[in-house]
C-alpha positions, -999 to +999 in steps of 0.1 A: -523+040-138-548+013-133-567+006-101-545-025-095-514-005-098-528+020-073-537-008-048-502-023-052-487+011-045-503+010-010-487-024-002-452-032+010-436-062-005-399-058+007-389-050+042-352-044+050-328-020+066-292-011+058-274+008+085-250+035+073-242+049+107-219+037+135-241+043+165-277+035+156-291+008+179-328+008+169-345+018+136-382+018+131-391+009+096-409+037+078-439+022+061-453+056+051-488+046+059-487+015+037-498-020+047-477-051+046-489-076+020-491-113+024-459-129+010-438-098+015-401-105+017-383-097+050-345-095+050-327-095+083-290-091+079-263-104+102-260-083+134-297-075+131-330-086+147-364-076+134-394-073+158-430-068+147-453-049+171-490-050+165-511-023+182-485-018+210-481-056+216-449-074+208-455-100+181-430-119+162-392-118+164-370-126+134-333-135+136-309-130+106-322-145+074-347-141+046-383-147+053-416-148+033-442-134+056-470-160+061-491-176+088-463-201+092-436-175+098-458-152+119-478-173+143-481-146+170-493-120+145-518-144+131-532-151+166-534-114+174-553-107+142-576-138+146-579-144+109-604-171+102-591-181+068-554-177+073-530-150+066-545-138+033-549-100+036-526-070+041-519-059+077-504-029+095-477-033+121-446-015+134-414-031+124-382-024+145-348-034+134-324-039+164-287-036+158-269-064+177-233-057+166-206-046+191-204-009+196-166-003+199-142+022+213-166+039+237-148+061+262-154+063+299-137+085+326-141+097+361-157+132+361-150+134+398-121+118+417-126+084+433-116+084+470-093+056+482-075+047+514-039+038+506-014+022+530+014+044+518-002+078+512-033+076+534-065+090+519-060+099+482-081+108+452-078+089+420-088+096+384-091+070+357-102+066+321-104+039+294-127+023+268-154-003+267-176-022+242-212-035+245-240-050+224-277-057+226-280-093+239-317-095+244-337-075+218-371-081+234-359-070+269-342-040+252-375-030+235-395-033+267-371-017+291-352+009+271-363+024+238-400+017+239-416+032+208-388+055+197-384+056+159-346+060+162-324+051+192-286+056+193-258+047+216-260+081+234-293+069+249-277+042+271-241+055+272-247+077+303-263+048+322-234+024+314-208+050+323-223+057+357-225+020+364-189+016+354-177+044+377-197+030+406-183-005+401-147+009+397-149+027+431-160-006+447-133-025+429-105-002+441-118-003+476-121-040+478-089-049+460-067-030+485-040-027+459-014+000+469-015+031+447+021+024+436+011-011+423-021-001+404-004+002+371+007-034+373-028-046+379-049-029+352-058-061+336-070-078+368-090-047+378-106-044+343-118-080+345-131-074+380-151-044+369-164-062+339-178-090+361-194-064+383-210-043+356-223-072+334-251-084+357-262-048+364-270-040+328-283-075+318-319-066+327-318-039+301-310-064+274-274-052+272-241-071+275-207-055+283-183-073+260-150-057+271-138-031+296-103-016+296-085+006+321-060+028+302-048+049+331-053+056+368-036+088+378-028+101+413-033+138+424-005+161+412+008+168+447+012+130+453+030+126+420+054+154+429+061+138+463+068+105+445+092+122+421+111+137+450+113+104+467+126+088+435+152+115+431+165+110+466+169+073+459+187+080+427+211+106+442+221+083+471+247+103+490+229+136+500+262+152+514+278+149+480+247+162+463+245+192+486+282+200+480+276+197+443+246+221+445+266+246+465+295+245+440+271+250+411+255+279+430+289+295+436+299+291+400+266+307+388+270+335+412+305+342+400+293+343+364+263+365+372+271+401+361+244+417+383+267+438+404+263+439+441+236+413+441+258+389+422+287+395+445+266+391+476+253+358+462+288+346+454+300+355+489+270+337+505+275+307+484+313+307+491+306+309+529+282+281+526+307+260+506+334+267+532+312+257+560+303+225+543+339+217+536+348+223+572+320+200+584+332+174+560+368+176+573+356+174+609+335+144+600+366+128+584+388+135+614+363+120+639+367+084+628+405+088+631+402+101+666+378+074+676+401+048+662+430+058+687+439+028+709+432+030+747+443+008+777+428+006+812+445+024+841+464+001+864+447+018+894+412+031+885+408+010+853+395+040+834+405+040+797+436+061+790+456+066+758+481+038+751+516+048+762+505+074+788+529+075+818+502+088+843+464+083+844+445+116+836+418+105+860+435+093+892+471+104+885+486+070+892+518+061+874+514+035+847+537+005+842+562+013+814+569-012+786+600-020+766+605-038+733+614-075+733+651-081+723+640-108+699+605-101+685+603-064+693+568-067+708+560-044+738+565-062+771+565-049+808+597-032+818+606-057+845+596-088+826+622-116+825+607-134+796+587-121+766+550-132+767+550-133+729+581-153+719+592-167+753+628-156+750+648-144+781+654-107+783 
């Protein structure tokens, strides 16, 4: 190997990064102690941004494309180096590739229940989960505020911060929306958009942008769901008397089929007695409307209501006027009436 080959071996002429992972946000180019030569080729692929840092100071930023490094393409680096005769010598710099693609299908969920005051159930606790996506929108701000000088930075580094911001915003959204718990499922899309608008400005100073936010489910506490199921069952059953009778009949049938000796017999007797009591109550309930429908007339003396056709008042004992049937229309008329008040015929 000649001396020229050895010198060339200490220079970098191609700078690029191909990402084979799904969650790498920042990759520091490994120059292995080598210096970047004048005219080196820099390739920045779509969904990438390359940033050059010289002695801790941010220098030039390159968007997707292919560049030949020169004083024209690196004005800030040239000014920092203060070359008198232009960019004509190798230089050392840290090169960071920022991944600007969308990071998809990231899951969020409430580790602790969210408290909410509901108009139907009062104070309740809600749990929720879903997915979100985000990207790096400002690579320079992201470098300064988040990853600093890390050689490798992944989604896990900012995932916790974004999740906590989402949960806080979701709590505010549920409180401010005042949507009843029974109607939350019909408003997932509106709530998702509301939370998205709340979270976006909070993470923007970090150089991040929340692209989408989806609420998959908001669940009520188990005891509240059980109460809702009972309420729904009552609405479906409708006539509770018939339902109770059916339950008693089923219990009596199961008791009769139970071969457990005395216990089964006692259960059958108890169920039979309960069934008989319910049937008696049902018959009494059916007779009451008939009794209430019996016609009454006022007493001719004390005007108290008495059964129609009674000869004496049960209150004052006064004799009541007797009626006879009309000879022509058969309508009831007073006994001493000369003409029928219904048809007008003489009696």
